[in-house]
Structures are given as structure tokens and as C-alpha cells.
VMD Tcl script that draws the C-alpha trace (Angstrom):
set ca {
  {0.17 -0.21 -0.07}
  {1.51 3.55 -0.89}
  {1.69 6.23 1.32}
  {-1.03 7.87 -0.58}
  {-3.44 5.08 -0.05}
  {-2.75 4.99 3.09}
  {-2.87 8.48 4.08}
  {-6.54 8.80 2.49}
  {-7.69 5.45 4.33}
  {-6.87 7.42 7.68}
  {-7.98 10.75 6.68}
  {-11.40 8.69 5.69}
  {-11.50 6.75 8.83}
  {-11.05 10.20 11.02}
  {-13.59 11.93 9.13}
  {-15.92 9.15 9.59}
  {-15.28 8.86 13.08}
  {-16.27 12.35 13.68}
  {-19.51 12.13 11.81}
  {-18.26 14.42 8.94}
  {-19.61 13.62 5.68}
  {-15.92 12.18 3.54}
  {-15.71 14.13 0.77}
  {-12.43 14.56 -1.63}
  {-12.07 18.10 -0.53}
  {-12.00 17.22 3.07}
  {-10.06 14.12 2.60}
  {-7.09 16.45 0.57}
  {-7.26 19.00 3.60}
  {-6.39 16.50 6.30}
  {-4.05 14.95 3.73}
  {-2.36 18.13 3.56}
  {-2.80 19.41 7.52}
  {-0.80 16.01 7.94}
  {1.94 17.64 5.79}
  {2.01 14.81 3.41}
  {0.97 14.84 -0.45}
  {-0.83 12.51 -2.39}
  {-1.59 11.91 -5.83}
  {-4.28 14.02 -6.98}
  {-6.98 11.22 -7.96}
  {-6.91 9.48 -4.45}
  {-8.83 11.72 -2.27}
  {-11.68 11.61 -5.43}
  {-11.38 7.74 -5.34}
  {-11.55 7.47 -1.51}
  {-14.21 9.84 -1.66}
  {-16.23 7.91 -4.12}
  {-15.71 4.46 -2.23}
  {-17.25 6.04 1.08}
  {-20.11 7.19 -0.93}
  {-21.15 3.83 -2.45}
  {-20.11 1.65 0.36}
  {-20.76 1.76 4.36}
  {-17.68 2.30 6.30}
  {-18.47 0.50 9.11}
  {-19.23 -2.45 6.99}
  {-15.55 -2.29 5.47}
  {-13.88 -2.02 9.05}
  {-16.02 -4.81 10.41}
  {-15.10 -7.03 7.46}
  {-11.35 -6.13 6.99}
  {-10.13 -9.74 7.54}
  {-12.77 -11.86 5.60}
  {-11.29 -11.39 2.00}
  {-14.18 -9.76 0.53}
  {-15.88 -11.98 -2.11}
  {-16.53 -15.09 0.17}
  {-20.33 -15.34 0.31}
  {-22.53 -17.71 1.92}
  {-24.60 -19.93 -0.34}
  {-28.22 -20.98 0.79}
  {-30.37 -22.69 -1.40}
  {-33.90 -20.81 -1.44}
  {-36.64 -23.84 -0.70}
  {-38.30 -25.00 -3.79}
  {-41.75 -26.14 -2.49}
  {-43.69 -25.63 0.76}
  {-43.00 -29.50 1.59}
  {-39.64 -30.21 0.63}
  {-38.18 -27.07 1.79}
  {-38.31 -28.22 5.48}
  {-36.34 -31.35 4.56}
  {-33.56 -29.37 2.33}
  {-32.99 -27.04 5.59}
  {-32.54 -30.43 7.89}
  {-30.24 -31.75 5.46}
  {-27.88 -28.64 5.54}
  {-26.27 -28.73 9.09}
  {-25.45 -32.29 8.87}
  {-23.34 -31.75 5.73}
  {-21.47 -29.21 7.53}
  {-20.38 -31.36 10.26}
  {-16.30 -31.61 10.23}
  {-14.85 -35.24 10.44}
  {-12.37 -35.69 13.30}
  {-9.01 -36.66 11.77}
  {-7.01 -39.09 14.00}
  {-3.96 -37.59 15.74}
  {-0.55 -38.77 14.94}
  {1.45 -40.37 17.38}
  {3.78 -37.20 19.32}
  {7.81 -37.39 18.42}
  {8.23 -35.75 21.70}
  {9.50 -38.92 23.66}
  {10.75 -41.68 21.69}
  {13.55 -42.90 24.08}
  {16.30 -41.17 22.87}
  {17.70 -37.53 22.27}
  {19.58 -35.51 19.79}
  {22.86 -35.44 22.17}
  {22.98 -39.11 22.81}
}
mol new
graphics top color blue
foreach p $ca { graphics top sphere $p radius 0.5 }
foreach p [lrange $ca 0 end-1] q [lrange $ca 1 end] { graphics top cylinder $p $q radius 0.2 }
display resetview
């Protein structure tokens, strides 16, 4: 991440945290107040992003990878819908793998 991106990210978060509307001018003002210089397109890109996306959602999902969505099948009919929903949790159960034997105490050491 470049210094320009990081500066605009922090400026956007500061504006959002203070309850101020995130605009390109306000981001540029905060960056300038921090004695940083960024490319002229960064503040407008971040302002457009903040306009279209909820910043709180972005902060809460920072490590999730972004595109991972849970696929849930909608029930096709009234009677078969209950059976499909009941079968879904059974398929998601994790199988336990047998533990391998530990190599901690094999009766000898490295310096024997």
C-alpha cells in the first residue's frame, strides 16, 4: 500500500469517526494538514468509495477476503423446503482426523 493510499484511508476513517461527510476536499484538507502529499486522484477515489460503501461494514470485514459469500439454497416447495433445511447442517459437520503419534519422547535425544 502506498503512502497516498494509507493517508487517504486514515483521513476517511477520521472523517467518518467524527461524523463528518467524507468528501474529496475534506480528505485532501486532512492529508495536507498532516504535511503529506498524495496524487490528486486518491482523495476523489476514496470519497467515491465511501459514498458507495458503508465504512463500518468495511472496517468490520477487514480480514474476510471480501468476496466470500455464504451460498444458501432457497426452498423450492413448501413440503420439500423443510427437508432441505434439515439436511444442510448434517453436511457441514467436520470430520475429526485421528491424531498422529507425538515424536516428543521416542527414547533417545539428539545428543545421546
